N, C-alpha and C positions, 0 to 999 in steps of 0.2 A: 504493500500500500504506500509506504514511504517512497519507494523507488518510483512508483508511478506518479506520485504527487510531485517529486523533485525533477522528473524528466522535462516537463515544459520549461521550468526555470533554467535548467542546464542548456536546453535547446535555444531558449531566448538569449541567454548570455553569450552563447557561441555565435549566433547570428548577428547580435548587436556588435560584438567585437569585430566580426568580419566586415560589417558595414562602416564602422567608425575609422578603421585603419585607412582605407582608401579615401574616406571623406576628409580626414585631416591632411593627407598628402595632396589631394586635389585643392583643398582650401589654401594651402601654402602656395601652390603653383599659381592659382587664380589671383591671389592677392599680390604675388610678385609681379605678375603681368600688369595688373591694374596700377600697382605702385610705380612701375617703370614708366607707364603712360603719363602719370601725374607728376613724375619727378622732374621732367624737363622744365615745365613752366614754373615750378617752385624753385628750381635752381636759378633760373633767370631772375625771379623775384628776390631770392636771397642775395645774389650777387649785386643786384641793383641797390638793395638797401644795406649791403655789407653787414648782415646780421651774423651773430655767432652760431656755433653748432647747437647749443642748447635750445635757443629760440627756433632754429630751423627744425629740429626734431619735434619740438612742441607743435609747431605749425603743421608739420606733416601728420602728426598723430591725430589732429582734429579732423582729418579727412577720412579716417578709418570707419566711423559709423556709416557714412554714406557709401563707402566702398563695400562694407560687409552686407549692405542691403541687396547687392547684386551678386557678390561672390558666394555667399552662404547658400542660396538656393541652387546655384550652378554646381557647387562642390557637393552638396547633399545628393542631388540627382545622379551625378557621376559616381559618387561613392557607393550608392545603393546598386547602381547598374553594374559596376565593376565587381562588387561582392557577389551578386547572384550570377553574373556571367562566369566567374571562377567556380562557384559551387556547381553550376550546371555543366561546365566543361569537364570537371573532375568527377562527374556522375554522383556527387553528393546529394543533389536534389532527387535524383533517381533512387538513391539508397533510402532517403527519407520516405519517399512515396512507397517503396517496397516494404518499409517498416510500419506502414499504416499512418504516416504523417501526411495529411492532405495539404493542398496549397493554402487553404484557409487557416491552417494552424501555424503556418510560417509568416502570416501577415501581421500578427500583433507586434513582433519586434520592429517591423518596418514602420508601423504607426507610432511606436514609442520613439524611435529615432527621429521620424519626421516631425512629430509634435514637439520634441525637445529643441530641435534646430529651429522650428517655426517660432517658438517662444523666445529663443535668443534673438532671432531676427526681428521680432516684434519689439523687443526691448530696445535694441539698437535704433529701430525706426521711430518709435514713439517717444522714447525718453532721451536717448543720447544724441540724436541728430540736432534737436534745438540747442542742447547744451554745448555741443561741439561747434555748431555754427556761430553761436554767441561768443564763445571763447576765441574762435578764429578771428572774428570781426574785431574784438577788443585787442587781441595781440597784434593784428595787422595795423590797426589804427595807432596803437602805441608805437610800433616800430617806424611807421611812416611819419608820425608826428615828431618823433625824436630826430629822424633824419632831417626833416624840414627845419626844426628849431635849431639844430646844430649847423645847418647849412646857411641860414640867414646871418650873414656877417656884414659889418660896416665896410663899405668901399670894396665889396667883392661881388662878382657875378655868381648867383646861386642857380644851379640847374637841378635842384632836388625836387622840383615841381613838374617834372615831365616836359611838356611842351611849353612851359612858362620859364622864362629866365628873368630873375629879379635882381635889381641892384638898389641898395639902400645906402643913403649917405650917412644917416645917423640913427641910432636906436636908443630910445630912452630906457635906462636901466630899470626904473621903477615901474612905469606903465607899459613898457614894451612897444610904444607907438613909434612909427617910422617918420622920417622926414627926408625930403629930396629923393623920391622914389621913381625908379625907371623900370618898366615891365615890357618884355618882348613876348608876344603871344602868337604861337604858331598853331593853335588848335583849329583854326579855320581851314587848314590844309593847303593854303596858297603858297606861292613861291616866296612872297615877302611877308614878314611878320607884321602884326599890328603893334605899334609902339604907343605905350601909354606913359605919360609923365605926370606926376602929381606932387603937390607940396608936402602932403602928409599922407599917412596910411597906417593900417593896423591889420593884424591877422588873428582870426578866431576859429575855433574848431568845434564840431558837433559830433560826439561819439554815436548818438542814436542814428544820425543820418550818414555817418561815415563821410563827413564832408569838412573841408577847410575853406574858409571864406576870407578873401582879401578885400578890404574896403579902402578905396583910394578917394581922397578929397582934394578939391580945388586943383584941377589939372586939365589936360587935353589928351584926346585919343586920336592918333594918326593912322589912317588906313591907306597906305600907298597902293596904287593900282596903275597898270599901264594905260588904261583908258581915262581914268579919273582918279583923283585923290581926295580924301575927306579928312578934315580936321574938326573934331567935335570937342567943345569945351564942356566941362561938367563940374557940378558942385560935389557930387558923390558918385562913385562908380564901384560896383560890386562884382567880384570874380569868384565863382564857386568852383572848387576843385574836388571832385569825388575821389575818395581813397578806397580802392577796391583791391582785395587780394586776388590771386589767380583763381579762375573759374567761379568767381562770386560776382553777382550783379543782379540788376533788376530789383523787384520787390524783396524786402527782407523777410519773406515768408519762412525761410529756413530756420530763423531764430525763434519763431512763434511756437508755443505749445499747442496741443490739440484744442483745448478750450479757446485759446486766443485766436486760432484760425477761424473757428465758428463765429466768435464775436466780431472779428474783422469782416467776415462775409455779411453778417447782419448789418454792420455799420455802413458798408458800401452799398447794400441793397442786393437781394438775392439774384436779380437778373442782370446785374452789371458785369462788365468784363473783369474787373478787379476782384469781385466776389467769386466768380467762377475760378479764378486763379487760386484763391484761398481754398476753395472746396476741392480743387484738383490736388493740391498739396495734402489736404486732410485725408482724402481717400487713398492717395498714393501710399501713405505711411501704413495703411491697413491692408491695401490690396496686395502689395508685394510680399509681406510675410505670409498671408493666407495662400498666395500663389506658391510660395515655397513648400507648403504642405502638399499641395497637389502634385507639384513637380517631383518631389521626393518619392511619393507613392508610385508615380509613374516609372521610377527606376526599377521596380519589381518586375512588371511584365516585360520591360525591355531586357533586363538581365536574364530572364528565363528563356529568351530566344536563343541563347547559346546552348551548347550541348556537346557530348562526345563526338568528335569528327565534324562539328559544325563551327563556322566562324562566329565570333562574338560581334554580331551586327548591332547589338543593343547600344553600344557606346556612340557610334555615329548617328544612329537613329535618335538617341536621347539628346545629342547636341542639336540635331535638326529641330526636334520638338521644342527644346529650350529657346532656340532662336525664334521659332514661330511664336512662342508665348510672348516674347518681348516685342515682336512685330505687332501682334494683336494689341498688346498693352499700349504701345506707342500710338497706334491708330485710334484706340479708344480715348487716349489722352488728347489727341488732336481734335477729335469730334467733340469732346467735352469743352474744349477751349473755343472752337470756332463755330459750333452749331448751337441750335436751340434745344437739343436733346437734354434730358436730365443728366446731370454730372455723374450721379451715382450709377446709373445704368451704363453709361459709356465706360466708366472706370472699372466696373466689376464684370463687364462682358467677357473679357479674356478668362477670368477665374471661373465663371459659370461654364464656359465652353470646355476648359481643361478639367473641370470636375466631372462633367459628363464623359469626357474622353477617358479619364482615369477609371471610372466605374465600368465603362465598356471594355477596356483592355483587361481589367482584372477579371471581369466575368468571362472573357474569352480564355485567358490562361488557366483559370481555376477549373474550367470545364474541358481542358486538354484540347482546345481549339486553336487554330492559327491566330496570330495577332490581328490580322485583317481578313475579312471574308474573301473567298476566292474571286468573285467578280471585281471587287475593289482592288485586290492585289494585282489582277490581270490588267486593269486599266492603268494603275500606277506604273506597272512594269512597262507597258507600251509607251507611256508618257516619258519615263526616264530613258528608255531606249531611243526614243525620238530625239531627246536632248543630246544623248551621248553619241548618236550616230555619226555626226561630222567628225568628232574627235577620234572615234574608233576607226573611221575610214582613213583619216590622216595617219594614224598610228600604223595601220596595216600597210598603207602605201609606203610609209617610211621603212618598215621592215623589209618590204619587197625590194625597195631600191637600194638600201644601204645595209640591211641586216642579212644574217645567214638564214636561208630557207631550209627547213628540215626535210629529210628524205622521207616522204609520206606516200600514201597509196591512193590509187584511183581504180575504181571497178566499174562494172556494167558499161564497158565501152566508153569510158570517159564521162558518163552522165551522173555518177555518184561517187562520193568520197568516203573512204574509211574514217570513222570517227571513234574517238576514245570516250568512254563513259565513266562517271563517278557514281558508283552504286549507292553511296551513302546519301548524297544530295540529289540523285536522280537527274543529273545534268550531263550533257556531252559536249565535246570540244572538237573543232576542226583543226587540221594541221597548222593553220596560220595562228592559232590561239597559243598564248604563252603557257596555258595549262594543259596542252595536248599531251606532254610527256610527264605530267605530274604523277607521283607515286599513288595518289588516290584514284587515278583513272585505271582501274584494273580490268575494265570491260572494253572489248573492241567490236564494233559493229561494221558490217560491210557497207551500210548505207544509212542515210538519214532516216529513210522510211522505216527501216528495221529498228533503229533507235527509238523513234517515236512510238512504234507499235509496242515496244517494251516498256513504255511509260516514262521515257526520258525526254527532257526538253533541253534546248540549247542554252548556253550561258549568255550573259548580257552581251559579250563581245562577238559571239557567234550567231546571234539572232538574225542580223541582217543577211549573213551568208546563208543561213538556213532557210530564209524566206525565198531565196532564189539562188540555189546552189549552182555554181558554175565549175567546170573542170579546170584544174590547174596544170600547167605544163611541167615537164621534167619530173614526173612522179613515176615511181616503179610500181608494178602490180602488187596488190595486197596479198597477204597470206590467206589461205583458204579457211573458211568457217568462221565461227563466232565463239568466243570463249565466255 
């Protein structure tokens, strides 16, 4: 009785261990890739501000919650797929079924792992993203403000403000006000800068808006132009300079908590564009963690597509489905922003679709059925063969022109070719195929017709040749019979 009661726990711990190992490996790889993508703009930012290593590491660490929102679902799906692909290829799933363990009994560990990763993703999304975004804004503001404050010196040209060059004649030590100010402004994108001269000026900053404001008084603004030149006299002229770190801009919705996003949407009015932006951010923080749950569960049916003697097609299939999920999510996000459809419906459409897809695939694999029904599989096969046909034709032509052509057979007075068959996968190959001499191809058929009558089908690269088989030159006669 005790052994029977402890068996599920032993099985579950074993399966969870098998899933977590590739998950953590995939998680490290995915984050390394995302980190390298984000590293270049941050390096430029760090070199421009001349910040220290400690502040640079802090600045990078604030990007991790946003990064984990995308890498954790991807790593979870790949981890589950790799785990069950290995178990299927090593016949461990077959052994479990032979021992009376059904597919339904191996699903609880998958749900446990999926739910745990989903909760971690939700925590990063709901709690840590606003905190990290706020901390990044504050640190960036502090670093840029320090650079500006240190850069403004008497009788020196200061280039710490990007496209603005400032020269100050005198700085009051107590009030910080300027006198005899000269500003060159290249923000207009023209060949000649706008020159502003003022008797006095001052600089103020606003952390909430990530903005530095330069106020000039009693001066003139000179706009040189080839066709016409303008000189404008003013009593007061204000220059606003936004301080933005890499990949941060637009509305500061990233720093708002979930209740604050709803309050902002109410404040702007539910039907306004700014309100829809706030609602999109609100739903995104919930949609992606829930999507992580469905994507992780999908790793189970994908992993079970592998088996002894069969290729692990679940990993590329899972990556394709993962890309498809984010394509649908992006489309829904665009519809939520640009259309009059309900924001919630647009944002959750991808999750609803993949929930139904996960239930459908799990139903198929638990009932020992192929992942896709035969008509759907046949249509998709024809579609992919149509896409691959130009590349296959070019590759075959290249092999004929530059490669070595194997010594193969021709029968039936040049009307049929001897083909080699793979009995495990029930596919056959023509002499031009790279798999023709594969050790798996232990069957030899005198013609395509005989291979088809035996229940074999051509591989992807041989499909075009099978549809209209033509004799090849320089082939010696085949051996007699069929083995």
